[in-house]
C-alpha positions in Angstrom: 80.8 -60.8 249.7 78.0 -62.3 247.7 74.3 -61.8 248.3 71.7 -64.4 247.4 68.5 -63.0 245.9 65.5 -64.0 243.7 65.8 -62.3 240.4 62.9 -61.8 237.9 64.7 -63.0 234.7 63.1 -61.8 231.5 63.2 -65.2 229.9 63.0 -67.6 232.9 60.9 -65.7 235.5 61.9 -65.7 239.1 65.2 -67.5 239.6 67.7 -67.7 242.5 70.7 -65.5 241.8 73.9 -64.8 243.6 75.0 -61.1 243.3 78.8 -60.6 243.4 80.6 -57.4 242.8 83.1 -59.4 240.8 80.5 -60.8 238.3 81.0 -59.4 234.9 79.2 -62.1 232.8 75.6 -60.9 233.4 73.7 -58.9 230.8 73.3 -56.1 233.4 75.6 -54.3 235.8 75.8 -56.8 238.7 78.3 -54.6 240.6 75.8 -51.7 240.6 73.1 -54.0 241.8 75.4 -55.3 244.6 76.1 -51.7 245.6 72.3 -50.8 245.6 71.5 -53.8 247.8 74.2 -52.9 250.3 73.2 -49.3 250.3 69.7 -50.3 251.1 68.2 -48.7 248.0 66.4 -52.0 247.1 63.5 -53.1 249.2 63.9 -56.5 250.9 62.0 -59.4 249.5 58.5 -59.5 250.6 56.8 -62.9 250.0 53.6 -62.8 248.0 50.4 -63.0 250.0 48.9 -66.4 250.6 46.5 -67.5 247.9 43.0 -66.2 248.5 40.5 -69.1 248.9 37.8 -69.2 246.3 34.5 -67.6 247.2 31.9 -70.0 248.9 29.7 -69.8 245.8 32.5 -71.1 243.7 33.3 -73.9 246.2 29.6 -74.9 246.1 29.4 -74.8 242.3 32.5 -77.0 242.0 31.2 -79.4 244.6 27.8 -79.7 242.8 29.7 -80.3 239.5 31.8 -83.0 241.1 28.8 -84.7 242.7 26.9 -84.6 239.3 30.0 -86.0 237.5 30.3 -88.8 240.1 26.6 -89.6 239.8 26.9 -89.7 236.0 29.9 -91.9 236.1 28.2 -94.2 238.6 25.0 -94.5 236.4 27.2 -94.9 233.4 28.4 -98.3 234.8 24.9 -99.6 234.0 24.2 -97.8 230.7 27.6 -97.3 229.0 27.7 -100.5 227.1 24.1 -100.1 225.9 23.4 -97.9 222.9 21.0 -95.0 223.5 18.4 -96.4 221.0 18.3 -99.7 223.0 18.0 -97.9 226.3 15.1 -96.0 224.9 13.4 -99.3 224.4 13.7 -100.5 228.0 10.3 -99.3 229.0 8.7 -101.1 226.0 10.7 -104.2 226.8 9.7 -104.1 230.4 6.0 -103.7 229.5 6.3 -106.6 227.0 8.0 -108.8 229.6 5.3 -108.0 232.2 2.6 -108.7 229.6 4.3 -112.0 228.6 4.5 -113.2 232.2 0.8 -112.2 232.7 -0.2 -113.9 229.5 -1.5 -110.7 228.0 1.2 -109.7 225.5 0.0 -108.4 222.2 1.6 -109.3 218.9 4.1 -106.4 218.9 5.3 -107.3 222.4 5.6 -111.0 221.5 7.6 -110.1 218.4 9.9 -107.7 220.5 10.7 -110.5 223.0 11.0 -113.3 220.4 13.4 -111.3 218.2 15.9 -110.9 221.1 15.4 -114.5 222.5 15.9 -116.0 219.0 19.4 -114.3 218.8 20.4 -115.0 222.4 19.2 -118.6 222.5 17.2 -118.1 225.7 13.5 -118.7 226.1 11.1 -115.8 226.0 10.2 -116.8 229.6 13.8 -116.5 230.8 14.3 -113.3 228.8 11.2 -111.8 230.4 12.4 -112.6 233.9 15.8 -111.2 233.2 14.3 -108.0 231.8 12.1 -107.6 234.8 15.0 -108.3 237.3 17.2 -105.7 235.5 14.4 -103.2 235.4 13.8 -103.5 239.1 17.4 -103.2 240.0 17.8 -100.2 237.7 14.8 -98.5 239.3 16.3 -99.0 242.7 19.6 -97.6 241.6 18.0 -94.6 239.8 15.8 -93.8 242.8 18.7 -93.9 245.3 21.1 -91.9 243.1 18.4 -89.3 242.4 17.5 -89.0 246.1 21.1 -88.8 247.2 21.9 -86.3 244.5 19.0 -84.0 245.5 19.8 -84.3 249.3 23.5 -83.6 248.6 22.8 -80.6 246.4 20.5 -79.1 249.0 23.1 -79.7 251.8 25.8 -78.2 249.7 23.7 -75.1 249.0 22.9 -74.8 252.8 26.6 -75.2 253.8 28.1 -72.0 255.2 31.8 -72.8 254.9 34.1 -74.5 252.4 34.9 -77.1 255.1 31.1 -77.8 255.5 30.8 -78.3 251.7 33.6 -80.8 251.8 32.0 -82.6 254.8 28.8 -82.8 252.8 30.6 -84.4 249.9 32.4 -86.9 252.2 29.1 -87.9 253.8 27.4 -88.3 250.4 30.3 -90.5 249.1 30.1 -92.7 252.2 26.3 -93.0 251.7 26.6 -93.8 248.0 29.2 -96.5 248.7 26.9 -98.0 251.4 23.9 -98.0 249.2 25.9 -99.6 246.3 27.1 -102.3 248.7 23.5 -102.9 249.9 22.4 -103.4 246.3 25.4 -105.7 245.6 26.9 -103.3 243.1 29.8 -101.8 245.1 32.4 -100.1 242.8 
């Protein structure tokens, strides 16, 4: 009769193969292989061991990388459409807007605000209020993301099992979504 085996083929790797003493088309002596199997000269198939789970340090490192990537992607929603040079001016624009609202803006601050307002068609007062509202929202977002990132990193580092690491990530994600919803910026 025939015998079904897994054969390590030189070109295709492990493949299912039916050994028959009548097979003459193989590139090796199938009849001899059939005889060796029946004679018990070939060890039975032993499945490979189950994959070894990665070490806890590696699980933690991957979790921290995933958390940092998520935080970066989340923050990118608020910065991605703004060139870096413009983002670097946000502090100066906020200071100019505060000074304008307080009536203490110097000539450079007035010029900064007027240049943008002239192009957008809004008043310097409205632009200043918009800048201040955006700055406040961004500070709240940055503060919460930074705090959650630090707490999550510490909890990941304190976790003693891969399952505990995953639980930390699950809790952090739920907290992040709740915070985003509270700020009206749910993804």
